N, C-alpha and C positions, 0 to 999 in steps of 0.2 A: 913571441910574447903570449902568455896565456890570457885569454879574454876574461875580463871581469864579468861579463854576462853572456850567457849563452841563450841566443834567440830562440833555440828550440824549447827552452823551459820558461819562457816569458809568458805572462798573461796579460790580457788587456786590462785597462783601468775598471771597466765595468764589471768584469768577472772578479777583480780583486775586491771591489767594494761589496759585491754581492756576497762573496764568501765571508768576508769580515762581518757583514751586517748579520748574516745567518748565525755566525757564532755568537755575536754578542746578543742577538735576539734570543737564542736558545738559553743563554745564561739569564737573561731578563725573565723569560717565561719560567724558568726553573725557580727563580727567586719569588715569583708570585705564589707558587704552590708551597714554598717554605719561606715565609717572610723573614727577613734578617739574614738570610743565607749569605748574601753578598755584602751586607752591611748591618751589622748587629746594633749599631747606634741609630739607625734609622735616618741616616743622613740624606739631604736633598742634593740638588745639583751643584751647590757650592762645595760639597764635601765637609769643609770646616768653616765656621765663621772667620771673618777677616781678622778679628782679634778677640780677646778674651771677653765673653759677654757678662753683663751684669744681671740680665734677666733671660729666661728661657721660655716663658709662657706669657700669653696676652689674654686679658679679659677686656673687651671693649663694649662699655655701656653706652649705646647709641640712642639718644633721645630724638627720634624722628619727628620733625615739624618745625623745629627752631624754638628751643626754650628761651624764655625772656630773661637774659642775663641781667636786665635792669631790675627786675623783680626778685631776682635770686641772689646775685653775687656782687654786681658792679655798682654799689650804691655810694653816693656822695652826698653829705649834708646839704650842698648847694642845690640839689634836685628839688628840695622843698621850696626853695625860693622862685624856681622857674616854672613851677606848676601853673598851668593856664596861659603861659605866654606863647606867642607864636615862635616857632623854631627859626632863628635868625637865618637869613640867606647866607651869611658868612660861615655858618656852621653846616648847612647843608651843601653849600658849595657846588651846586648844579648836579648833584649825584643822581644817577639813574634810579628810579623807583619803580615798584610793580605796578601793574595794571589796576590793582586793588584800590590804590590810593592816588594814582596819577590824576584823577579827575577831581580830587578835593581842592577847594578854594583856599582852605587854611590848613595849617599844621600846628594845632595846639599842643604843647608838651604836657605829659602826664607823669608826675612823680610817682614812685612806687606806693602802692596802698598798704604795704606792710612795714613793720618795724624792722630795723637792722641793728646788728651789734657787732663789735669787733671781737674776734676769737683767736686763740692761739698765740704763740710767741710772734707770729708774723703780723698780727693785728688785722688780718683780712676781714672784710665785712661779709656777713652772711645773714640772709633773711630769716625772719622768725618762723617761716614755713619750711625751713631746712635745719631744724635743731640737731638732728643726728649727724648729718654731714659737717655741721659747724663743730660737733665735738670731736671730729678727726682732723681738725684744722692743722694740727701739728704733724699729721702724716702725709699731707698732700702738698703738691705745688698748685696753686691757683693762678691760672694763666688767663689774664683779663684783656689780652691784645691780640687774640686769634683774629685772623681776617680771611675773606675769600672774595673773589670777584663774582661769584654766582649769586643770584638774587631770587631764584625760583627753586622749589624743592628738588626736583629730580636732578637738574644739573648740579645743584649743590651737594646733594648726597653722592653723586656720582664722583664729583671732584674730590671731596675729602677722603673718599674711599679708595680712589684710583690714581690721583694726581692729574687728572684731566677731566674736562667736562664732556669729552667725546665718549661715545659708547663703544664697547668692545674691548675694554682694557681690564686687566685682572684687578681684583680687590686686594687689600692688604693681606688678608688671610690666605688667599691664593698664592700670592708672592712668597709669603713665608713658608707655605707648605711646599712650594716648588724649590725654594732656595735652601731651607734648613731640613726639610723632611719632618717626620714625626716619629717620636719613640714608641707610639702605641701602634701594636699590630691589629688590634681587635676594634678599634674606633677610628673614625675619620680624623684627620689632621686639622680640620677646619669645620666647625659646627656653628650653626646659627639657630637662635631661637627668637620668637616674636611674641610680645605681649601688647595688649591695647589698653590705653588709659581712658579717661572720661572727657577727653577734649577732642577737637577737630582732628581727624586722621587723614593723612595722605597715603596713597596707594604705595606698597612696597613690591617691587618686581623680583623675580628670581634672578635676574641678571645682576642684582646688587650683591650677591655673593657667588657670582660666576667667575670663571678662571680666564675670561677674555681669550687672548691670543696664546696663553699658556695651554699645555696639555690638560684636557678636561678632567683628568683625575685629581687636579688640584683645586677644583671648585668647592665651595662649601656645601654641606649637607645640612638641610633644614630639618630640625626636630619639630614635629607637630605638637599643638597645644592640647589636643584631645585625641581620644582613641590610640591606635598604635603610634608611637613616637615617630616611626619610619614606616611608610606604606609597605605591605606584603612582608612585614618581619615574621609573622607567624606562618607556619606551614598550613596550606589548606587542608581540609578534611580527607583522609586517606593517604596523606603524604607524610612520611617519616623522615627524620633527619638523614637517615641512611639512604633512603630513596632520592631525597633531594641532592645528596652528595653525589650520587651515581648520575643523576640527570646533569649536574653541574659538570661533572668529568667529561660527559659525552660532548656537552656544548663547548667546553674548553678545547676538546680534541678538534672540533671543527674549526674553531677560531684559531688554534695553533696552526693548522694546516693552511688556513687563508693568510695567515701571517707570513709563513714560509713563502708563499706565492707573491704577496704584495709588499712585504716589509712596511705596512702601514702602522705607525705607532699607535694609532687609536684603537687598533685591535688589542695591543697589549693593556691599554687603558680599560678596555671592556672586560677582559679577563680579570684584571686586578679589582675592578668594582664588583664583579660577581663574587670573587673570593672574599673581599672585605664584607659584602652583604651576608655571606654565609656566616662569617665569624661573628658579625653583629648579632645574629640570632641569639647567640649566648650571651654576649657582652652587654647589650642594650637593656634587656630586662633587669639585669642586676643593677646596672647604672641607675636606672630610673625607678627602683624600689627604694622609696625613702623611709621604709619601715625600720630601716637600720639606723636611722638619724635619731639621736636622743632628743627628748622634749625640750631641753635648753636651747638647742639649735634653732628649732622652730620659733621659740619665744624671742631669740635674738633677732630673727629676720622679720617677724611681725605677723600680723593677723592673716595675711594672704599666703603664708609660707607652705600651707598644705593644700592649696588650691592650684591644680594643674592649669598652666597657661598664664598665671599671674607672674608679674615681675619678680616678686620676692621668691616664688617657687623656682623660676628659672635661675635665679642667682645661686641657689643651693645646688641645683643641678650643674651649673657652670663650674662651681668649686669642686664637684664630684668628677666632672669630666677632666679638670686639670689634675686631679689626684691619680687619674687613670692614664695620664700621659698625652692628653690632648693638648696641643701647643697654642691653639688660637680658638676662642670662643667669643661670638659677638652676640650680643643681646640687643634687639631692636625694640624700643618701647614707644609705641605710637601715641599721638594724642596731644602734640605740643603746638599745634597750629592755632594760636589764640588770636584770630582777626576780630573777635568779639567776646564779650564776658570774660575779659582777661583776669580780673582778680579772682573770680570764682574758679575758673579752669586751671589757672596756674596753681592755685592752692590744692586743688583736688589732684593734679598730677604729682605735686610734691609729696602729698600724703601717701601716694602709691610707691614712690621710689626712694624717699628720704632714708627711712630705717633700713630697707634691704640693702641699698648701696653702701651705707656706712658699716652695716653688719658684715658685708662681704670682706671689706678691708680688714675689719678686726678679726674675722674668722680665718683669713688668710695668715694674719700676722700670728695669731694664737697657734696656728699649726706649722709655723716656720717656713710659710710658702710665700709670703709677701716680699721677702727679701730677693727673690728671683722670679717674681711675677710682676708685670706692669698691668695696673688697672687704669683705663682711660675713660673718661666720662664727659660727654658733650653732645651737641647736635651739629647740623649743618651749617647753621648761622644763628644769629640772635634776633632781637626784635627792636623796633623803633621807640624812641623816646616820645615821638609825637603820636597822638591818638588816630585810630582809624575809626571812623564813625563818631558815636556820642562821646562827650567828655565827661559824662557823669561818672560817679564813683563806682557804680555797680556794674556797668556793662560796656566799658569802653574796650577797644581792641588795640592791638599793635601789629604793625606790618612787618615783612621780613627785612632783616638788616644784617648784611655781611661785612660792613666796613670794620666793625669790631664786635667781638662776642667772647664769652667765657667758657673755658673748659678746665677740668682739673685732672691730674695724673697722681699716681701713687705706686710705690713698689720699687722693684729692682732697678737701681740707677737713677732714680728720681729723687731730687732734693726734698727734704722734709719741711713742713712748716714754712713755705715760702709763697710769697705773692709776686707775680711777674707781670710787668706791663701796666700801662696807665692810659686812661681815656680822658677826654675833656669832660667838663661838667654836665654835658648833655648825653655822656656815654654814646657819643655818636662818632667821633674820631679818635684815633690812636695819637697820643702825644708823646709816648715813650715806649720803647722796646716791642715793636711790632713782631708778631709771629704769624707768618703765612701758614695755611694749612699744610703745604709741602714741607715747611720747616718743622712742623710738628711731627710729621711722618718720618723725616730724616732723623729726628731725635729719638723716636721710638726704635728705628732700625739700629741707631748708634748703641742703645741700651742692649739690643739683642746681638751685638757684635758685628754688625753689618755696616760697612762703609757705602752709604746710599749712592754714591757716584760710580762705584765699581759694581754694584749690584744691578746688572742690566740683562735684557733680552732682545736680541736683534729681531726687529719686526718692521716691515714697510720701509726698510732703509735706514732705520734710526736704531740706536741702542736705547731702547725704552726703559724708563725707570718708574718706580712707584712714586717718586718725588718730581716727576715730570722731567722734560728735556731741557728746560730753560733755567735750571739752576735753584738750589734750595740750600739752607745752612742748617747746621746742627745748633740748637738752642742750648749752649753749654751753661748758661746761667741757671737752668732749671735742673741740671745734672748734679748728682751728689758728688 
């Protein structure tokens, strides 16, 4: 009998894995020098979406601090009648509240200080301080029943962006960069920009666009609001592009040698980031040069459209990024934490974002991009119907409220001109069609062709998901 295996030619498991890893590593390193060599489509770890996607890009307008849904979207005529009354115990129902109002002896209700009207075929209510967003009512799904368990800023922002209040988990942009990859060779697949409004601002930490337990190459890249968009973008005096290329090649050679020795995937990440940085030296200046934009675009986005660091300016940049292949852009706009002077500060914040946000939707539609781009707009939670501090018209505040708040979405795969969910007359509890923040994220993934239950990464003994490990549902009612 001829033996099937000859022991003289066998190699042990360690040698086999080492040889295989070296071969794959060499292919990976070669692809870094020639992006797209292995995958011209820029695919990520999934290879292909689970099913045909309706969208391939995302712009996330994140209003950090907790926008007051009561003063912006979720109005009911009955609110006028309850102004000044004590919030009934049957409505509050023992809900945990923050330390800012836990010491109050009374919780008087404060109706919105702005006029509301119904707009669009859906008849959704919009505040007078959002005339431009109201004008695109027939393009968006207004979701009035979003909810979260978190009641303080950092846990809540972490939760809605990662699917858990625990630190160390990837953000939505990192998940998508990992799973789907990016068609852009010259710009990162996940970019973040920050603007500051005229209200109370909470801190934003760099981990809010981090990759968590995913490889670090999938983390977001923050573009600065002044000076160079990215640090060290320009060559220092005496250094030419050619000399920098030579320096980079030498560094990469050292890193490749170290990779051959250790097989550490983070070394590959380091090489990839160096190469991306080199390519960004050419791509970023062209991207951020708005001189090529015609005057009518600036007029469309409003008075701050030419002011670097402003929300309107960042909206134009975000659209330009999408045009150049960046699949996920997140704009953080700070200043929504109105614990006092709510009428004044909410109005100011809306003045800053109303026209640019609506213009972005219109601009994408005019360019034929909205049909495969998802626009998401909202914050980490809403605000309470009861007053924090004074009950007077001019300076009352509102505390954090996660049991119900409002977000809106538009674009690829999202139903147009639709209002989803309903709250009670105090806009305090959901009475119909609740949408947990993980349900919202599952729905975004669905539009991108991803089954959120199958989109996992093994970590700490669990198949981790963007939508958490305890289950979420796709909100089919808001899908086209």
